[in-house]
C-alpha positions in Angstrom: 165.6 333.6 -59.6 162.3 334.2 -57.7 161.4 335.1 -54.1 160.3 332.6 -51.6 159.7 332.4 -47.9 161.9 329.5 -46.7 161.8 327.5 -43.6 164.9 325.5 -42.6 166.3 323.5 -39.5 170.0 323.0 -40.5 171.3 325.1 -37.5 168.1 325.5 -35.5 164.8 326.6 -37.1 164.8 329.6 -39.4 162.1 331.3 -41.5 163.4 333.9 -43.9 162.7 335.5 -47.4 165.2 334.3 -49.9 166.1 334.5 -53.6 165.8 330.9 -55.0 167.2 329.5 -58.3 164.2 328.4 -60.4 166.3 325.0 -61.1 165.5 324.1 -57.3 161.9 324.0 -57.8 160.6 320.3 -57.1 158.9 317.8 -59.4 155.6 318.5 -61.0 153.9 319.1 -64.4 152.6 322.6 -63.8 154.8 325.6 -63.1 152.8 328.7 -61.8 153.0 332.3 -61.1 151.7 332.9 -57.6 150.0 336.2 -57.4 148.5 335.8 -53.9 148.8 333.1 -51.0 147.4 333.4 -47.4 148.1 332.5 -43.8 145.9 329.8 -42.4 146.3 328.2 -39.0 148.5 325.5 -40.3 150.6 328.1 -41.9 151.1 330.1 -38.6 152.3 326.7 -37.0 154.7 326.1 -39.8 156.1 329.6 -40.0 156.5 329.8 -36.1 157.8 326.3 -35.7 154.7 325.6 -33.2 154.0 322.1 -34.5 155.3 319.1 -36.6 153.8 320.6 -40.1 156.9 320.7 -42.1 158.2 317.0 -42.8 161.0 317.9 -45.6 163.5 320.5 -45.1 164.3 323.1 -46.5 160.6 324.1 -47.2 159.1 326.9 -49.1 156.1 327.6 -46.9 152.5 328.2 -48.0 149.7 325.5 -48.4 147.5 327.8 -50.5 148.0 329.7 -53.6 146.3 331.4 -56.6 147.7 332.9 -59.8 148.4 331.9 -63.5 149.9 328.8 -64.9 153.2 329.5 -66.8 154.2 326.0 -68.3 152.2 322.7 -68.1 152.6 319.1 -69.4 149.3 318.2 -67.8 146.4 317.8 -70.1 143.9 319.8 -68.0 146.0 323.0 -67.7 147.9 325.3 -70.2 149.8 328.7 -69.8 147.7 331.5 -69.0 145.1 329.4 -67.0 143.9 330.8 -63.7 144.2 328.5 -60.9 143.5 328.1 -57.1 145.5 325.5 -54.8 144.7 324.2 -51.3 146.5 321.5 -49.4 147.9 318.4 -50.9 150.7 318.4 -48.5 152.1 321.8 -50.3 154.1 323.5 -47.6 154.6 320.3 -45.6 156.3 317.7 -48.0 156.3 319.6 -51.0 157.5 323.4 -51.8 154.6 325.8 -51.2 153.2 329.0 -52.5 154.5 331.7 -50.2 156.7 332.2 -53.2 156.7 333.9 -56.5 156.7 330.8 -58.5 155.7 327.2 -57.5 155.8 323.8 -59.3 152.9 321.7 -58.6 150.9 318.7 -59.8 147.9 319.6 -62.2 145.6 317.1 -60.3 146.0 319.2 -57.3 144.7 322.4 -58.9 141.2 323.9 -59.2 139.9 326.1 -61.9 139.5 329.5 -60.5 135.8 330.5 -60.4 134.9 333.4 -62.6 133.5 335.0 -59.6 137.0 335.3 -57.9 140.1 337.1 -58.6 143.2 335.6 -57.3 143.0 337.8 -54.3 139.6 337.1 -53.4 140.4 333.2 -53.7 143.0 333.7 -51.3 141.0 335.8 -48.8 138.8 332.3 -48.9 141.9 330.0 -48.9 141.9 326.7 -47.2 140.2 328.3 -44.1 137.3 329.4 -46.1 137.1 326.2 -48.4 137.1 324.2 -45.3 134.1 326.2 -43.8 132.2 325.5 -47.0 132.9 321.9 -46.7 131.6 322.1 -43.1 128.4 323.8 -44.5 128.1 321.0 -47.1 128.4 318.2 -44.1 125.4 320.0 -42.5 123.3 320.2 -45.8 124.2 316.5 -46.6 122.9 315.4 -43.2 119.8 317.2 -43.8 120.1 320.3 -41.5 117.9 323.1 -43.1 117.5 326.7 -42.3 114.9 327.0 -39.6 116.0 323.7 -37.8 117.3 325.5 -34.9 120.7 327.2 -33.7 123.8 326.5 -35.4 126.9 326.8 -33.1 130.2 328.0 -34.9 133.2 327.9 -32.6 136.5 329.8 -33.1 134.1 332.3 -34.6 136.6 335.1 -35.1 139.0 332.9 -37.0 139.4 332.0 -40.7 137.0 329.0 -40.6 134.6 330.5 -38.3 134.3 333.9 -39.8 133.7 332.3 -43.3 131.2 330.0 -41.8 129.0 332.3 -40.1 129.1 334.4 -43.2 127.9 331.6 -45.4 125.3 330.1 -42.8 124.0 333.6 -42.1 123.4 334.1 -45.8 121.8 330.8 -46.3 119.3 331.5 -43.4 120.7 329.6 -40.5 120.4 330.9 -36.9 124.0 331.2 -36.0 125.2 331.3 -32.6 129.1 332.3 -32.5 131.3 331.2 -29.6 134.4 333.6 -29.2 136.5 334.8 -26.4 136.9 338.2 -27.9 133.8 340.1 -26.5 135.1 343.3 -28.3 134.2 341.5 -31.8 130.7 341.0 -31.3 129.5 343.8 -33.8 132.1 342.1 -36.2 130.5 338.6 -35.9 126.9 340.0 -36.0 127.8 342.0 -39.2 128.8 338.5 -40.8 125.6 337.0 -39.8 125.5 335.8 -36.2 122.3 336.2 -34.4 123.8 335.8 -31.0 127.2 335.5 -29.3 128.4 333.2 -26.2 131.7 333.3 -24.3 133.9 330.4 -25.6 134.5 329.6 -21.7 131.1 328.4 -21.6 132.3 325.5 -23.8 136.0 325.4 -23.3 136.0 323.8 -19.7 135.6 320.2 -18.8 131.8 319.4 -18.8 129.2 316.6 -18.4 129.3 314.0 -21.2 125.6 314.5 -21.6 124.0 318.0 -21.4 121.0 320.0 -22.2 120.1 319.8 -25.9 120.6 323.1 -27.8 122.3 322.8 -31.0 120.8 321.6 -34.4 124.4 321.4 -35.8 127.6 322.4 -35.1 130.8 323.9 -36.9 133.9 323.4 -34.7 137.2 324.4 -35.5 138.6 324.2 -32.0 138.6 320.4 -30.7 139.2 319.4 -27.1 136.8 320.1 -24.3 135.0 322.7 -26.7 134.3 319.9 -29.2 133.2 317.6 -26.2 130.8 320.1 -24.9 129.3 320.7 -28.3 128.6 317.1 -28.8 127.0 316.8 -25.3 124.8 319.8 -26.2 123.7 318.7 -29.8 120.2 317.8 -30.3 118.7 314.4 -31.1 119.8 313.6 -34.7 122.2 316.6 -34.9 125.5 316.6 -36.8 128.9 318.2 -35.6 131.3 319.0 -38.5 134.9 319.0 -36.9 137.8 320.7 -38.9 140.4 322.2 -36.3 142.2 321.7 -33.1 143.0 325.4 -31.9 142.2 324.3 -28.3 143.8 320.7 -28.6 143.7 317.5 -30.4 142.2 315.6 -27.5 138.7 314.7 -27.4 137.6 314.0 -23.7 133.9 312.7 -24.3 132.0 309.4 -24.2 129.9 307.7 -26.7 126.6 308.8 -25.1 125.8 311.5 -27.6 126.1 309.1 -30.4 124.1 306.1 -28.9 121.5 308.0 -27.1 120.9 311.0 -29.2 122.1 309.5 -32.6 124.3 312.5 -33.1 126.8 312.4 -36.1 130.5 313.5 -35.7 131.6 314.5 -39.3 135.3 314.6 -39.8 136.1 317.4 -42.2 139.6 317.1 -44.2 140.5 319.8 -46.7 144.1 318.5 -47.4 143.4 315.5 -49.5 139.9 316.0 -50.3 139.2 314.6 -54.0 138.7 316.9 -56.9 135.0 316.6 -57.1 134.4 317.6 -53.6 136.7 320.5 -54.0 135.1 321.8 -57.1 131.8 321.6 -55.5 132.9 323.4 -52.5 134.4 326.3 -54.8 131.4 326.4 -56.8 129.1 327.0 -53.9 131.5 329.6 -52.5 131.2 331.4 -55.7 127.4 331.2 -55.4 126.7 331.7 -51.6 129.6 333.7 -50.2 128.9 337.3 -50.1 132.0 339.2 -51.3 131.3 342.3 -49.4 131.2 340.2 -46.1 134.5 338.6 -47.1 136.2 342.0 -47.5 135.2 342.8 -43.8 137.3 339.9 -42.7 140.4 340.5 -44.8 143.7 342.1 -44.0 146.4 342.1 -46.9 150.1 342.1 -46.1 153.0 341.9 -48.5 155.2 338.8 -48.6 158.0 340.4 -46.5 155.6 340.7 -43.7 154.2 337.4 -43.6 156.4 336.0 -40.8 155.4 338.8 -38.3 151.6 338.4 -39.3 152.1 334.6 -38.6 153.5 335.4 -35.3 150.4 337.6 -34.5 148.2 335.0 -35.9 149.4 332.4 -33.4 149.1 334.8 -30.8 145.4 335.2 -31.2 145.8 338.7 -32.5 144.4 338.1 -35.9 140.6 338.0 -36.8 139.2 336.6 -40.2 141.6 336.2 -43.0 145.0 337.5 -44.0 145.9 337.8 -47.7 149.5 337.7 -48.6 150.4 339.8 -51.7 153.3 338.1 -53.6 154.4 340.3 -56.4 
């Protein structure tokens, strides 16, 4: 038996901590002991039943996990190996990692970088790994430190916080957009050089505006993304990875055909292993662990549901690590 955070809709939606028989674990070629998990925005949606995240019921929640392999029939993994897992539909269509044990596919797992403990890996989680994918997209587009201001929206969230820490350490001039004026010192400590009110971006705006941003990391979507595109400088790139404001995009083709702006979609769920490994290798090199600790709050598994409710209410900044054992 093992503890797991189970979501069900048999008689209306429920989220509860339960004892599960190991025989109920789903198919997979690697069985793992999960030491730490985390709460990403998608986890919050699932745990609070705020969106159609879960597609098979009942579901063990948790899209991320880190810990140790217990058993494996996969050639790349053996008992005792340290792993990190992000995405692949886990916690959505396949039982997840807010549990003491999970059974996963070896092709989904990444070797835990030597620079990170399982706790630190989950302090990063999908949010931080997604932030690194965004930074890589900016670099691959040719945006270098000194190119101009880089806007980060949803700045106090998990993606935003890690993106600021990464970009700041790499030497970029970061402008953080937030609705939490009281968090200005926190954001500047992470690496932001300036703070703007998210309301300046969050309302309907003109489809073509004064050029400002060399690049953008957007975790918000909707009018915020539309305004960011309209303000991006000629040849700039916008890495879009979230929908905290909404999934709509009320814009025009003008930024793309008159300024050559690139909209780079960032998917963390189904990204192939080489891209994942590249992101985690860069996180191990470029993420300041001391800055990471500034944005981390740790809770035990039995407090994950309450913390997810706070996350969806906008009452959490940075990253939430869930201690499983």
